[in-house]
C-alpha positions in Angstrom: 87.1 88.2 90.9 83.3 89.2 91.9 83.7 91.3 95.4 80.1 92.3 97.1 79.7 95.9 96.6 78.1 98.6 98.7 74.7 98.5 99.6 73.8 101.9 97.9 71.6 103.5 101.0 73.7 106.0 102.5 77.5 107.5 101.6 80.4 105.1 101.6 82.7 105.1 104.8 86.5 104.8 105.2 85.4 100.5 106.4 83.8 100.3 102.5 87.4 101.7 101.7 89.4 99.8 103.2 87.5 97.0 101.3 87.4 98.1 97.4 90.6 99.5 98.0 92.3 96.4 99.1 90.8 94.2 96.1 91.9 96.9 93.8 95.3 96.4 94.5 95.0 93.0 94.2 93.8 93.3 91.0 96.3 96.2 90.1 99.4 93.7 91.1 97.4 90.3 89.0 97.8 92.9 85.8 100.6 93.9 86.7 102.5 90.3 86.6 100.4 89.8 83.3 97.1 88.3 84.2 94.2 88.9 82.2 91.7 89.7 85.3 87.8 89.8 84.7 86.4 92.3 87.7 83.2 91.9 88.8 81.5 94.3 91.9 78.0 94.5 92.6 75.4 97.0 94.1 73.1 95.8 96.2 70.0 98.1 94.6 67.2 96.3 96.8 67.1 95.9 100.9 65.3 96.9 103.6 67.6 99.9 104.8 66.8 101.4 101.0 63.2 101.1 101.6 63.2 102.6 104.8 65.4 105.1 103.5 63.2 106.2 100.7 60.3 106.7 103.2 61.6 108.6 105.8 62.8 111.0 102.8 59.4 110.4 100.7 61.4 108.9 97.1 60.4 106.0 95.0 63.8 103.8 96.0 64.8 103.2 93.0 65.9 107.2 93.2 68.0 106.4 96.9 70.2 103.6 95.0 70.9 105.6 91.9 71.8 108.9 94.4 74.4 106.8 96.2 75.6 104.6 93.2 75.9 108.1 91.6 78.5 109.1 95.1 79.9 105.6 95.1 81.8 106.9 92.2 82.5 110.4 93.3 84.0 108.9 96.2 86.4 106.3 94.3 87.4 107.3 90.8 89.4 110.7 93.0 90.7 107.2 95.3 92.1 106.1 92.0 89.9 102.8 92.4 90.2 101.0 88.9 86.4 100.5 87.1 84.6 96.9 88.0 84.5 95.6 84.1 81.0 95.3 85.4 78.4 96.0 88.3 75.4 94.4 87.9 72.5 95.5 90.0 70.4 93.5 91.6 67.2 95.2 90.3 68.8 94.1 86.7 68.4 89.9 87.3 65.9 89.5 88.8 64.2 86.8 86.3 67.6 85.6 86.7 67.0 84.7 90.0 63.5 83.7 89.9 65.1 80.7 87.5 68.0 79.8 90.0 65.4 79.4 92.4 63.0 77.1 90.0 66.4 74.6 90.2 66.9 75.0 93.5 63.0 74.1 94.5 63.3 71.3 91.4 66.4 69.9 93.2 64.9 69.3 96.1 66.8 72.2 98.0 64.1 74.8 98.8 60.6 74.8 99.8 58.0 77.1 99.6 56.1 78.7 102.8 53.8 81.2 103.9 56.0 83.6 103.8 58.0 82.3 100.6 60.5 80.7 99.8 63.4 79.1 101.7 67.3 77.8 101.1 66.7 74.4 103.5 70.4 74.2 105.1 70.4 70.8 107.0 69.8 69.4 102.7 73.2 71.2 101.9 75.6 68.8 103.8 78.6 71.1 103.6 77.1 74.1 105.3 79.8 76.0 107.5 83.1 74.9 106.0 83.9 78.5 105.5 83.2 79.9 108.7 85.0 76.6 110.1 81.5 76.5 112.2 79.0 73.1 112.6 75.3 73.8 111.8 74.8 73.2 115.4 77.7 76.4 117.0 75.7 78.7 114.0 72.5 78.4 114.6 73.3 79.3 118.0 75.8 81.5 118.1 74.0 84.0 116.2 71.0 85.9 114.9 68.1 83.7 113.6 65.6 85.8 111.6 62.2 83.8 114.1 59.5 82.3 111.7 57.7 79.7 112.6 57.0 78.7 109.3 60.5 77.7 108.7 61.4 74.0 108.0 64.4 75.3 110.7 66.3 78.3 112.1 68.7 78.5 109.9 66.6 78.8 106.6 68.0 81.6 104.7 64.9 83.1 102.3 65.4 83.1 98.4 62.1 84.9 97.7 60.3 86.9 100.5 56.7 87.8 99.6 55.9 91.1 99.8 52.5 93.0 98.7 54.7 96.6 99.0 56.6 98.1 96.3 59.3 97.3 95.2 58.4 93.9 94.3 58.3 91.5 91.1 56.0 88.7 90.3 56.7 85.4 90.7 55.3 81.6 90.4 55.3 82.0 93.6 53.8 85.2 94.7 54.9 88.9 94.5 58.0 89.7 97.1 61.2 90.6 96.7 64.4 88.3 96.0 66.6 87.4 99.3 70.2 88.9 99.9 72.1 86.2 99.6 70.6 84.7 95.9 71.4 88.2 94.3 75.4 87.8 94.5 75.3 84.1 93.2 73.1 84.5 90.5 75.2 87.5 89.7 78.4 86.2 89.7 77.9 82.7 88.1 76.2 85.3 85.2 79.0 87.2 84.6 81.9 84.0 86.0 80.5 81.3 85.7 79.7 78.5 88.1 83.4 78.1 89.4 85.6 81.3 89.6 89.1 82.8 90.7 88.6 84.6 94.1 85.8 85.8 95.6 85.7 88.9 98.7 83.8 91.2 100.5 84.2 92.5 104.2 84.7 89.8 107.0 81.3 90.7 108.2 80.1 89.1 105.0 81.2 85.4 105.5 78.4 84.4 107.7 75.8 84.2 106.9 76.4 85.5 103.7 79.2 83.8 101.6 78.7 80.7 104.1 74.8 81.0 102.2 76.3 81.6 98.7 78.5 78.6 98.6 75.6 76.6 99.5 73.3 78.1 96.6 75.8 77.6 94.5 76.8 74.5 95.2 73.3 72.6 95.4 72.6 74.5 91.6 75.4 73.9 89.8 77.2 71.1 91.9 80.6 73.1 92.5 82.1 75.1 94.8 81.7 79.1 93.5 84.6 79.9 94.2 88.5 79.1 94.0 89.7 81.1 96.9 87.7 83.8 99.6 88.9 86.7 100.6 87.8 88.8 103.5 88.6 92.3 104.6 88.8 93.2 108.4 86.7 96.1 109.9 87.8 99.6 110.7 87.7 100.8 114.1 88.0 104.4 115.3 90.0 104.7 118.4 89.2 101.3 119.1 85.5 101.5 119.1 82.8 99.9 116.6 82.3 103.0 114.3 78.4 103.8 114.1 76.2 106.1 114.0 75.2 106.2 117.6 78.7 107.5 118.6 79.0 109.7 115.9 81.9 108.4 114.5 81.7 107.4 111.2 84.1 108.8 109.0 83.1 109.0 105.5 85.1 108.7 102.2 84.2 112.2 101.2 85.8 113.6 104.3 88.4 111.4 104.6 90.0 112.3 101.3 89.1 116.6 101.9 91.1 116.2 105.2 94.0 113.9 104.2 93.6 113.2 100.3 93.4 110.6 98.4 97.0 108.7 98.3 97.6 109.0 102.7 93.8 107.2 102.7 95.0 104.5 100.0 97.9 103.8 102.4 96.2 103.9 105.7 94.0 100.7 103.6 96.7 98.5 103.0 98.8 99.6 106.3 97.7 95.6 108.1 97.1 92.7 106.6 94.2 92.7 104.9 92.4 90.3 107.2 93.6 91.8 110.5 91.3 94.3 112.0 93.0 97.8 111.4 92.1 101.0 114.0 91.7 104.4 112.5 93.1 107.4 114.6 95.0 110.8 114.0 97.9 109.4 114.7 97.7 106.4 111.8 96.3 108.8 109.1 99.4 111.4 109.9 101.5 108.8 109.6 100.2 107.5 106.5 100.3 111.2 105.1 103.9 111.5 106.1 104.7 108.1 104.1 103.1 110.0 100.9 105.2 113.2 101.4 108.6 111.1 101.2 107.1 109.6 98.3 106.4 112.3 96.6 109.8 114.3 97.6 111.2 111.1 95.6 109.4 111.1 92.8 110.3 114.9 92.3 113.9 114.0 93.1 114.2 111.4 90.3 112.3 113.3 88.0 114.5 116.3 88.3 118.4 114.4 88.9 121.0 115.6 87.1 124.3 114.9 86.7 126.2 111.8 85.1 127.3 108.4 86.3 127.4 108.1 90.0 126.6 104.5 92.0 125.2 103.3 89.2 125.1 99.3 91.1 124.3 100.5 94.3 120.9 101.6 93.1 120.6 98.7 90.5 121.3 96.0 93.4 118.7 98.5 95.2 116.0 97.9 92.8 116.6 94.4 92.1 116.6 93.6 96.4 113.2 95.9 96.5 111.8 94.3 93.4 111.8 91.2 95.0 111.3 91.4 98.1 108.3 93.6 97.2 107.2 90.6 95.0 107.5 88.0 97.9 105.8 90.6 100.3 102.5 90.7 97.7 102.1 86.6 96.9 102.2 86.0 100.6 99.1 86.7 100.7 98.7 89.9 99.8 100.8 90.9 102.9 100.4 94.4 101.6 101.9 96.0 104.5 105.0 94.4 104.5 104.8 95.2 100.9 104.7 98.8 101.5 107.4 98.9 104.5 109.6 97.8 101.6 108.7 100.1 99.1 109.3 103.2 102.0 112.5 101.9 102.1 113.6 102.3 98.4 112.1 105.3 99.0 114.0 106.7 101.9 117.3 105.2 100.3 117.0 107.2 97.3 115.8 110.6 99.3 119.1 110.0 101.5 121.1 109.4 97.9 119.2 113.3 96.9 120.0 114.4 100.3 123.5 114.0 100.7 123.7 115.8 96.6 124.4 111.9 95.2 121.7 111.0 93.4 122.3 111.4 89.2 120.6 111.5 86.4 122.0 108.1 85.2 120.8 106.3 88.7 117.3 108.1 88.8 117.2 106.4 85.2 117.6 102.8 86.8 115.2 104.0 89.3 112.6 105.5 87.5 110.6 102.4 86.2 110.9 100.6 89.5 109.6 103.4 91.4 106.3 104.4 88.7 105.4 100.4 89.1 105.7 100.6 92.9 103.2 103.3 92.3 100.7 101.9 89.8 100.6 99.0 91.9 99.5 100.3 94.7 97.4 102.5 93.4 99.1 106.5 94.4 99.4 108.4 92.6 101.9 112.2 92.5 99.7 115.1 91.3 100.6 116.9 88.1 101.2 119.9 87.4 99.2 121.1 83.5 102.0 123.0 81.0 100.9 125.6 82.5 101.3 125.8 85.4 105.0 124.1 84.7 106.2 127.7 82.7 104.7 130.1 85.3 106.3 127.4 88.1 109.8 128.0 86.8 109.7 131.3 85.9 108.9 132.3 89.6 112.2 129.7 90.3 114.4 131.5 87.8 113.2 135.5 89.5 113.4 133.6 93.5 116.8 132.2 92.0 117.6 136.4 91.7 115.9 137.6 94.4 118.6 135.3 96.3 121.8 136.3 94.6 120.9 140.0 95.4 120.1 139.3 98.7 116.5 140.0 98.9 115.5 136.7 101.1 112.2 138.6 102.6 111.1 138.6 98.8 112.5 135.1 97.9 110.4 133.9 101.0 107.1 135.5 98.9 108.0 133.7 96.3 108.1 129.9 98.0 105.1 131.1 100.3 102.7 132.2 96.1 104.2 128.9 95.6 103.0 127.0 97.9 99.4 129.0 98.4 98.2 129.0 94.7 100.4 126.1 93.1 100.9 123.4 96.2 104.6 123.5 95.2 107.0 123.0 97.5 110.7 123.5 97.3 113.9 121.4 97.7 117.5 123.5 97.8 120.2 122.1 97.1 123.7 122.8 97.1 123.6 124.1 93.7 120.5 124.6 92.6 116.6 124.6 94.0 114.1 121.7 92.4 110.0 121.8 93.0 107.1 119.3 93.8 103.7 119.7 93.0 102.3 118.6 96.4 98.7 116.6 96.7 96.4 119.0 98.6 93.1 117.6 99.5 91.4 120.8 99.4 
């Protein structure tokens, strides 16, 4: 799998999160099904946006790129996103790009102008297959870079001449690589000329991925990737995210306000290819789902008793796993898979609420529950061993106070458990269990 990563000139936002989380879930599901996955995700670390940001704050562009690469990991590691096997940087592969461009020139797919080296689109007869448009439609419907020195308006830069830094020496003159050549070269270097899955946001279909396909097919004669997956855009209250509207929600802000699990649930709450709107109602709904999942996890953990409705719970597990797999294998329908998981969770919570969930039943369900969590990348908050001792001591004290009808004092302990340990209590008829909830703060 090759996924087009972020251009590192600013903090990541929830639109980036949707793409990164979706491909993380896809990877997790493939691993769960027993596949070996080599996952490559690049950083675009040379770009006009990075250079302009560096000029604004009067630092070297490399410093800007390094800063936001570091911030990327500060955002997505807590979001429980698995590390890629490789994170190639464009600036580390300039020599590879020059060699690639030389081959395209030798094969007649590229030409040198006074402004740089360009790919000649009309020399590649399958251009437009990914976006399902003809060259004429693409030409009339796109914002094309105006350059009278190009043979054709759709021709795109493989190498642009620049005298200002950063620049690199090439056989044609000092300059910088075009954006599209970066991913073609890095993908083929680490995954070969033809690999299984190439992905990114659906704003990359044209021109970025269309141009990648053209370059790679011209270079190797192969189609580059077997499957192309594109994630829909995120809007905010039905408006496009933009700095001018001031409605961009960063990953860091979302994590701090709603927690990592609610944000992951939001990112997979619609089919990956469809647009997804963000609102307070939508994220609160995701947080409520997570609370039900937390309850389920700790009810399973603390269940007591033997026997019970074993065949019923076995059937629930079997049907849920089968339906979940069918949903995931139907073009990664995570929205349906999530709803199946929530039905599983709610059924178990009903068993618990009606005092019918036994330890024997919980042992049947716990493996599938944990597998669902692992595939979706969700993670229960875990107390330390020291916290467990302290929590259980406080619960014993609360039970004593309740037996003595000192309910005000017992309520103080409940509040202390919540405030100091992020612990909520679930009172059953004969006992009280506790659960540690995710506290984004």
